[in-house]
C-alpha positions, 0 to 999 in steps of 0.5 A: 826832496827827490824824484824816486823813479822814472825819467827824472829819477834821483833829480833833487827838488829844492823848494824855497823854505818859506812855502807853507808845505809838508812834503810827502816823505820819500818812503811814503811816496815810494810805497804809494807809487808801488800801489798805483803802479799795480793798478794803472799804466801811467801813460794812460791816466790823468791826475788831479793833485789837490793841495799840491804844495811843492808839486812833489807828487805831481813830479813823480807822476810826470817822471813816470809818464803821466801826460796830463796833470793838474795841480791846485793850490791856493798859495801863490808861492807854491804855484810859482814854484810848480810852474818853474820846476815843471817848465825846467823839467819840461813836465806836462803840469797845469796849475790852478791857483785856487782854494781847493774847496771852491775849485771842487764846487765850481770846476769839473775835471775828469781824472783817473787819480785824484790825490789830496794832501791837505793840512794834517790839522784839518778837522774831520769835517774838512777831510770829509768834504774832500771825498764828498765833493769829489764824488758828488761832482763826478771828478773821477773817471770810471775805476778812478781812485781818490787818495787822501794823505793824512796823519795817523791820528786821523781816521777816515774809514767812516767816510763815504766811498772809503775803501782801505788805508795804508800807513807809513810812519806818521802818514796814512794814505786813505783810498776812496772808490766809486761804489 
């Protein structure tokens, strides 16, 4: 795994093999950031990374100049790895160890971008709960964007606030916006 662009471009990230993760591929990550780069100035936004795993997406945001990033994951090993890596690279990443759904029900952080990369084997009901809670509890700043990564075998286009999706190999990014 590597950081694609920005201050830490080409830096390799080597997470422990025992983490319960499926990192976003470099090709998909590069495509996602090309989309986001056309919508926002990275030094002016805040990011909430749900199901953060290794922190792969958060490191990319930090490398590109985002100064306020919050990662949420329920796995202690993932949180520990993100803390160690962000400290080593002096990245502005805050971590919260929590079940994402419990976090979304109780907390209220405002972000320009909420990125969620839940397990690909989630049911449609579990996937649907993510945008439902994000919009119900007002996590997005005006003109904010929720991006949910999922398998090409999952279709989220019928969910509320769905805007569009982009496919990259076996991965799909579905984009959700306020009405």
